[in-house]
N, C-alpha and C positions, 0 to 999 in steps of 0.2 A: 504493500500500500504506500503510494507516494505521498508527499506532504500536501499535495493539492487534490488527492483522489476524491471523487464524488461517489464512487461505488465501492462496495466491499466484495472482495473475491474470496469465497470460502476455501478452506484447505481441502485439497483433493488427494494429497500424498497419503499413501497407505503405509509408508515407512514409519513404524512406531518410534524409532529413534529420532527421526526428523521432527515428528510431531511433539515428542517430549522436549526436545531442544527448543522448539518454538514456544512450548508452554512456559519455559523458564523466563522467556522474555515478555510474557504477558504482564499487564500493569500490576496486579496484586499478588502474583505468584510468590515472589520472594517474601513478602510480608506474611502471607499465609503459611509458607514453609517455616518461617522463623517462629510463628505463633504455635505451630504444631511441635516444634522443638521445645519451646517453652513449656507446653503441656506435658511433654515427656520428662523434662528436667524437674517439673513441679511435683512429680511422683516421689522424689527423694525425701521431702520432709514428712510424707504421710506415714503415720503410725499404723499399727495393726488394727486399732479400732476405727480408723477412718477410711479403710479400703473400700467399703461399699459406696460411700459418697464419691470417693476419688474415681472409682471405676465408672460410675454413672456419668460423671463430668467428662471423663476421657472418651466415653462412647459418644456423648453429645458433640464434642469437638471433632472426633473422627468422622461422624456422620456429616457434620458441617463441611469439612474439607472434602469429603467424598462428593457432596452435593455440588461444590464448586467445580470439581473435576468433571462431573457429569454434564453440567451446563456448558462448560468450556468446550468439551469435545463433541457432545451430541447435538448442541443447538447452535453451532457456529455457521449458521446460514440465515440470511435476512428473513426469509419466510418463516422458518422455525422460531426464530427469536420473536417475531411479531405475534405469533399465536401463543407462545409461552407467556409473553407479557399480558396478552388478553386473558389468559387463564389465571394468572396471578392476580390481576385486577378483579376478576370475578370472585376468586377466593377471598380477597380482602374485603369486598363488599358484603359477602356472606358473614365474615367474621364481624364486620361492623354492625350488622343487624342482630345476629344472635348473641354476640358479645355484649352489646349494649343492654340487651334484655337480661343479661346475667351479671351485670355490674353489682358489686357488693354495696348494698344500700347504706351501710354504716360509713362508707368512705365517699360515696357519691354526694355531691352538693345538690340535693334535691330541691332546687328553688327555680322558679320562673319557667323559662322555655324548656330547659333540660328535664325538668320534672314532667312536663306535658309529653315530651318525646318518650321518656322512659316509661311512664305509666301507659301510654298508648301501645308501645311494644309489648309490655307485660300482659296487656289484655288480649293481644293476639298470640303471644308466645309465652304462655305460663309454664316455663321450663322448671317447675319445682322439682327439687331433688338433685339437680345437676350442680356441679361445683360453681361457685361464684368467681368472678373475674375482678381483679383490682383495676381501678380506673387508670392508674399510671401505666400499668402493663398494656392494657388495651389501647390507650391513647398513643403510647409510644409506638406500638406495632403498626397502628393505622397510619400515623404520621409518616413513618418511613416508607410505606408503600403507596401512599396517596399520590406522590409525584408521577408514578407510572400511569395512573388513570388520567391525571391532568395532561401529561405529555401526549397520550393518545388523542385527547380532545383538541390539542393545539397543533401537533405536528404530523399526525397521520394523514395520508392522502385519501383514505377511504372514508366517505361521509358516514356510513353506518358505524364504523369503528369509532369515529370522532364522537358521534352521538352517544354511543355505548360508553366511551370513556368519560364523557361529560356527566351522564347519569350516575355512573359509579362514583365519580369524584364528588358529586353532590351528596350521595348517601354516606360516603366515608367521612367527608368534612363535617356533616351533621353529627355523626357519631363522635368525632373528636371533640366537637364543641359540647356535646352532651356530657361527656366524661369530665369536662372542666379540668383536665389535667394540665397543669402549668408547663410541665416539661414538653408535652405534645404541642401546646400552643406556641411555645418558643420555637419549636421545630417548624410550625407554619410560617412564622416570621422569616426564618432562614430560607424556607422554600420560596417565599415571595421574592427575596433578593436574588436567589439563584436563577429562577425563571425569568425575572426581569432582566438580569444580566445576559442571559442567552437570547432573549427576544430583542435586545437592543443591539445585536450584532450589526455592524455597519453604521452605527450612530454613536461616534466617540463622545460627543457632548453629553448624550443621554447616559452613557456608561459612566462618564465622569461625575454626573449628578448623582447617580446611584452610589458610586464610591463615596462621595461626600456625605450622602444621607446615611450610609452604613457606618462611616467613621464617626459622624455626629451621634448616631444611636448608641454605638459602643462607648463613646466618651461620656455621653449623658448617663448611661447605665453605670459606668465606672464611678462617676462623680456621686451618683445617688448612693451606691454601695459604700463608698468611702465616707460619705456624710452620715448615713443611717445604719450602715452595717448590714450584713446578710440577715441578721436577726429581725430586721424590719419586715422581711417577707415571711409569709406563713410557712412554717416548718423550716425557716432558714437556719435557726439556731441548731436544730437537730441535725441538719445536713452538715454544717461546719464541724459539729462535734463528732459525727461519724467519720468525716474526712481526717480529722486530727487523730482519731483512734486508729484509722487505717494506716496512716503514715507511721505511727508508732509500731504497729504490727510489721510493716514493711522494713523497718529499721532492724528487726531481728532476723528477717529472711530476705535480704536485699537482692540476692542473685537467683535463688530458686523460687522465691515466693513462699507463702505459708502452706502451700499444697492445694492440689485440685479439690474443690468442694469442701475445704476446711475453714473457710472464712467464718461462717456462723459458729463453728465450734470454738475457734480461737478468740472471737470478738469479746466475750466477757472478761478475758484476762487483760485486755488493752483498753476497754471502754473508759472514756473520761468520766469524772464524777457525775456529770450531767446525765449520762446514759447508763449509770450503774444499774445493774439488774435487768436491763432491757436486752432484747434479742434483735439482731440485725442480719437479714439474709444476705446482704451484699453491701457494697460501699457507696451505692447511689452515685457512682461516677465510673464511666467506662474505662478511663485511663488509670485511675487508682485501682480499680478492680483487677485490671490486667497486671499491674505491678505487683499487687499483694497476692494474687492467686497464681499467675503464670510467671512471675519473676521478671528479671531484667529483659529477657528475650521477648516475653509477651508484651511488655511495655514498649520496647523499641518497635515491635511489629505494629502496634497501634499507631505510633508516630509515623511509621513508614506508610501505613494505610491512609492516614490523614494527609500526609504530603503527596501521596499518589493522587488522591482525590482532587486536591487543589491544582496540581500540575495538569491533570486531565481536563479539569474545568477551564483552565486558562488556555490550554493548547487547542481545545475544541469549543472555544467560546463562540465561534462561528460554525453553526451546525451544517453549513454547506460543505464543510470539509468531510462530512460523513454522508454515506449513501442515504438517499431519501427514505428507503425502506426501514432503515435502522435509526433514524433521527429520534423517533419517540422512545426507542429503547435507551439510547445514549442519554438523552435529556432526562428521562424519568429516573434512570439509575443514578446519574450524577446528582440530581436533586435529592433522591432518597439517601445517598451516602452523606450528603451535606446535612440533611435533617437528622440522620442517624448520629452523627458526631455532636450536633447541637443538643439533641435530646440526651445524649450520653454524658453531658456535663452535669446533669441532675439525676439521671437514672442509669441502671445497668440492665438493659433488656436485650442487648445485642452481643453478638460474637461469643457464643458459649453461655449466655445467660438464659433468661426465659425465652421460649420460642427459638432456641439456639440455632437450629439449622436454617431457619427461614431467612435470617439476615445475611447469610452467605450467598443468597440468590443475586443480590445487587452486584458484588464484585464479579460473580460468574457471568452476568449479563454483559458487563463492560469488557471482560476478557474475551467473551465469545464474539463481541462486535469488532474484534481485530483492531482495537485502538492501539496506537503506538505512542510512547512517550519520547520527547526529545531527550537526548543524552545530557546528563549533568556533567559539564566539562569544567573542572576547576583548574586545569593545567595552564590554560592561556591567561588567566588572571586579567581578562580583558577590561573589566570595570576598574580594577585597581590601577592598571597601566594608564587608563584615561585620566584618572584622578591624580595619580602620582607617577608621571612618566619616567622620572629618573630613578625612583625607588623600586620600580617593578623588576628590573634585572637583578638588583641587589637582593631582593626578596627571593628570587629564583635560586640564587647561590646559597641562601640560608634555608632552602627547603628541607634538605636532609637533616640538618641539626634541629630544625623545628619539629620534624616528624619524630626524631628520637626523644626530644624533650616532652612532647605530648604523650608518647608511649610510656616513658618513665613516670610521668604524672598520673597516667591512667592506672599503671601498676601500683603506684603509691596509694591511690584511692581504692582500687578494687581488692588488693590483697587483704587489708584489714577487714573490708566488708565480707570477703569470702570466709575469713576466720570466724567472724561473728555468725555468719550463716551456718557454717559447719558446727560451731559450738551449740547453736540453737537446736540443730537437728539431733545432736548427741546428748542433749540434756536428759537426765541430771547426772550423767557419768562424770567421774573425776577429770576426764580429758577436757570436758567443756569448761571447767574452771580455768585450766591452763590456757586454753584457746582464748577465753574472754580476757584473761590477764594480758596476753600478748597483743591482742587487738586493741585493748584499752591504751596501751603504750603507743601503738602505731597510729591509731585514729584519735589523736589528742583532742579533737573537737566533738567527739561522739560520746554521749552519756549512756547509750544503750548497754555497752559491755560492762560498765561499772554497776549499773542498776541490776543487770542480770547476775553479776557476781554477788551482789547483795542478796538477791533472792536465793541463790544457791547456799550462801552462808546462813541465811535465816532457816532454810530447810534443814540445816545441820544443827539448828538451835544455837548457833554462834552469834548471839545478838551484838556483841562488841564489834566483830568483823563486819557484820551486816550494816550496822550503823555507820561505820567508817566508809564503806562503799557507797551507801546512799548519800552521804554528805559530799563525797567526791563527785558523784553524779550530779548533785545539785549545784556544785561549783561550775560545772560545764553547762548545765541547762537549769537555771533557777525555776523554770516553769514546768519541769517534768513532774506531772501529777502522780505518776506511779511511784516515783521516789519520795515525793512529798507525803503521800498517803502511807507508804511503808514506814517512813521515818516517824510519822505521827503515831502510828500503831506501836512502834518500839518505845517512843517517849511515854505513851500512856501505860504501856506494860511496865516501864521503869518508875511509874508514879509521878511523872512530870506532866500533869494535866495541862498546865498553862502553855507549855511549849508544844504539846500535841495540838492544842486548839490553833496555835499560830500556824503550824504546818497545814492543818486541815483548811484553815482560812485561805492560805496561799494557793492551795489546790482547788479552791471553790467547791468544797466537799459537801455542801448542804444537800444536793440531790442524792448523794451517796447515802447519807443517813436517812433521808426520806424513803429510799428504797429498802433499807434495812428495816425501818419501822413498818413499812408495808408488808414485808415478808412475815414479820411477827404477828401482824394483824390478820394475815390470811390463815394462820394456824387454827386448828380446831382442838380446844377452844382458843380464842385469840390471847396472845401474851401481851396484855395491856401494859403491864409494868415495864417490861423491856422496851416496848415500842415507845412509851412515854419518855424513857431515858434517851433513846435515839433522837426523838423529836426535840427535846430540850437541848441536846447537843447541836442539832441543826440550827437552832435559834442562837446558840453561842457563836457558831461559825458565821451566821448571817442574821443579826437581830431583826431585820425587816423582812424575813422570809415568809411571804404570805402563805405559801403552800404548807409550810411547817405549822403555822398557826392554825390553818384550817384542819389539818390532820390531828393536831393536839386538841382542838375543840371537839372533834368527833370522838376522840378517846375519852375526854371528860364527859361528853354526853352519854356515851355508851356505858360508862361506869357510874351514872347517876350523880355527876358532879356538875350540874348545869350552872350553878353560881360561878364556879371557877371558869367555866367556858365563857359565860357572858362577860365576866370581868376581863378575861384575856382579850376578847374581841373588842370590848369597849376601849381598853387601853391602846390597842394598836390603831383602831379607827380614829381615835382622837389625834393621833400623830400622822396617820397616812390613810386617807379615804380610799377604799378599794371595793370594786363592784362585787367580787366574789365573797369578800368578808361581810358586806352588807347583806348579801343573799343568805349567807350562813347565819348571820345574826337574826334575820327574819324568822328562821326556823326555831329560834329560841325565844322569840317575843312572847310576852305574856298576854297581850290583847290583840284583837284583829286589827285595830286602828294602828297600833305600833308596827305590826307586821306589814301593813300596807305602806306605811311611811318608809320602811327600810327597803322594801322591794322596789319602790319608786326611785329611791336614791341609787340603788344598784342599776336600774335601767338607765338613769341619766348618765351614769359613768360608762355603761356598756350597752348602747342602744341596739347593737347587732345581736345580742343574746336572745334567741327565740325562746329559750326555756324560762327566762325571767318574765316574759309576757304571760306565759301560762300561770306562773306564780302570782303575778299581779291579778289575773282573773280570779284565782282562788281566794286572794285576800279581799277583793271586791265582793265576792260572794259571801265571805265571812261577815262583812259589815253590811250585807243586804243591799248592795248597790249593783243590782243584776244587769242593768243596761251597760254600765262601765265594764262589768265582768265579761259580757258578751263581746264588746269591742276588743278587749285584751286577748281573749281566746282567738278571735278572728285575725288579729294582728299576728299572733304566733303562727297561725296556719298560712298566712300570706308569706311569712318569712321562711317557713319550713312546711310545705304541703304534706310531707310524709310524717309529721309529728303527731303521734297518736294520742298523747295525753290531753291536749285541748279538745280533740274530737270527742273523747270520752266525757270530759267535764261539760262541754257545751251540749252534747247529746243528752246527758243526764239532766242538765238544767232545763232544756226544752221539755223533756218528759214531765218534770215536776211542775212546769208551768202549763202543761196541757197542750203544748205546741207540737203535736205529733207529726203534722205534715212537714214542718221544718226539720224535725229530728230525723224523719225518714229520708228527706232529701239530702241532709248532711251525711248520714251514714251510708246511704246508697252510693253517693258520689265517691266517698272515701274507699269503700269496699270495691267499687268498680275499677278504681285506679290500680288495685292489686299491688300496692306498695306498702309493705309492712316491715318495720324495723323490729317490732315485737310481735308475738303471736296475736292474731286478731280476734281471739275468742271473746274479749270484752265488747268489741264493736258488734259482733254478731249477737251477743246477749242483749245489748242495747236496742238493736234493730228488732230482735224478737219481742222485747218489752213494748216497743212501739206498735208492732202488729197486734199485740195482746190488748193494748189500750184502744186500738181501732176495731176491736172485736174480730180480728182476723186470726182466730185461734190456730187453724191449721198452718197458716203461714208462719206463725210464731213457733210452732213445734218444728217445722222444717228448718227454720233459721237457727233454732237452738241446736239441732243436730249438726249443723255446719260448725257451730262453736266447738262442740265436742270433737269434731273431726280435726280441727286445727289444734286443739289442746284438750286431750282426754282428762287431764287433771285440772280443769278450770273450776276454780272456786265459784266465780260469778255464774257460770253455767249451771252448776249444781244448785246454787241458791235459787235461781229462777225456775229450775226444774221442780224444786220443792213447792214453789208458789203455784205452778201449773197443776201439779198433782193435788195440792190442797184445794184449788179452785174446782177441780173435777170431782172432789170428794174421795180421792184415793189417799186416805190418811196414812196408811202404813207405808206406801211408796214415798209419800212426802217425808215421812220420818227417815227412811233410808237415804234419801237425797241429802237431808240436813246432817245425818250421821257421817255421810261421805265428806261433807264439807269439813266437819270437825276432824276427820282423819287427815285431811290435807292441811287444815289450819285450826289447830286445837283451841286457839283463843278467839275464834270468830264469834263476836257477840250476837250478830244477827241470827246465826244458826242456833246458838244457845237459847235465845229468846223464842224462836219459832218452835223449838222442841218443847219448851215449857208450856207454850200456848196449846200445843197439840196434846199434851198430857202423856 
């Protein structure tokens, strides 16, 4: 294929050796080969207990590479590529429809238009019992393959294929917007710039404007993040904390990575205090995941793949250099690769992650299109000679010494990293202590070998040596939270509580103690005393810790110490008004009017909290202001249409007021949407009560059966069943229903009173 070719000539040689030699020169082949090498090297750190997970990941990577080979060799013809892309687009559209219907409702932002789309799909596709899909996984998958559909619509010569691509693109885009995945939406922005760049071929001024717009967008985003921090974005803090933990893990396994499929297993040992006790399946970043799981080889492979994508995009920015039949393939695959890397900045759903093999389709399409990269020629130093004509020849003479210097520098950096890596693999054998000691001397900037030496010493119960190592590690990295926390534990063990608190405070260990307290509270029965100690320690570390106060208030409440709980809240609220604390104080309020005042204050501080509007409605009901209660319930449902609590409260209020028509309309609409975060038995019971009040006894019984189908252990359903039996004169059956209620809820006053009346 020449530099100005407008058609693609498929390979016809049957010589396998020739075809394999040609394969090596394909755009992504070297990166993929290096990635596979990284996967094999990453088997070294895997211990006996981690082999099942490692084997699963190795199979996923192998299938992915095999898929790349298959597409490259079998579809290297314009006609075949065209129909392969059409099939991929069809599959993506199907995933968009069925996947959206199965999005996990606890993670989906069910508000506004996306709620309407989701509830409509659920009414047609009630796929109950099938696994749910996370919104970011679905959104990322769809965003990566959307460019293929759009490219068909824009660049294909066949009118029917263009219309087909346009229709599929509309479905896929709608699904992406419904998921409200921020990473996927950032991918859509990247796609806009890539396709605009390709469409602007032959218009240098327009391309210049696009470049300026992209630069301004990136600069504005950078300024915003510098001014507000990533924590200003929803989940931003947790993302940065995961990345910090991942880099610390990578510091112990810099060359091999921590092992295939081992990230989730190792994460608790490296989690920052903010993430203590939490599980993370991956690093939420494509490049960091490659580094920590596939090691240096995998990380370099990712950078090579990124560089290849950029070079291809620049080299084929004018699609007239590509045969007309494969222009949609090239444009769509390049757009998909760009989206893949942008989405990969926040998620890890590509290259060996979730839907692992699928994302290797895009490099395969580009390789099968016979695209060629211009050679990277650094020998001529053309740019340098133009800028510094006299120094160019001198630099050429220094080329060999510079190469030697860079080689020695690389060895100086890599050898100690290799020793750390080997020591981490061999832990806790005596050899690892020696290797850490040598690497600590060579890598004088690195705190990891000293910290690891301290952990080994602590494992031998040599507290003095462990303390020395941790302090040395902190001299190199004063913010090393693992060393800070370990040093604090040793200080506490030695009885120096004040020094321990100083270390914990430097490590920002408040969330760490919150997690420890939560573990104690999850025990059966809960260990309230131990949990209280951890929560008070969290408040010592951070006196203004709102979450610690909330948890401590709950401990006081659960142990019948409401006065202490109220005093603690009052003290903190007098210093620092907080929406969550006002909400909690409302639960402790002595009167309905006081409760109403507190929830209104909470709402003023956090007007986006849909739960507080339900509580406002409850408080208005308590003070008998039913019109205001109805408005609050409806506001909660506007903000969160899938929120079941205000539906139950509002439906019950309508029934007590005799507004059965409105109650039926409310419940029918909610049930018809088929979106339930909790089991909908109570909604069906309310609807059954509505039918009963309308003298539709048979409809009431049918609806009650639906409540039992959704929740066979429904207390509300058994209570209403007792009423129906009592109304029909079946006293013994009514007694059985109420006794069943007491089996499920022994303290249910309604059932106790009903049984007393029945005798």
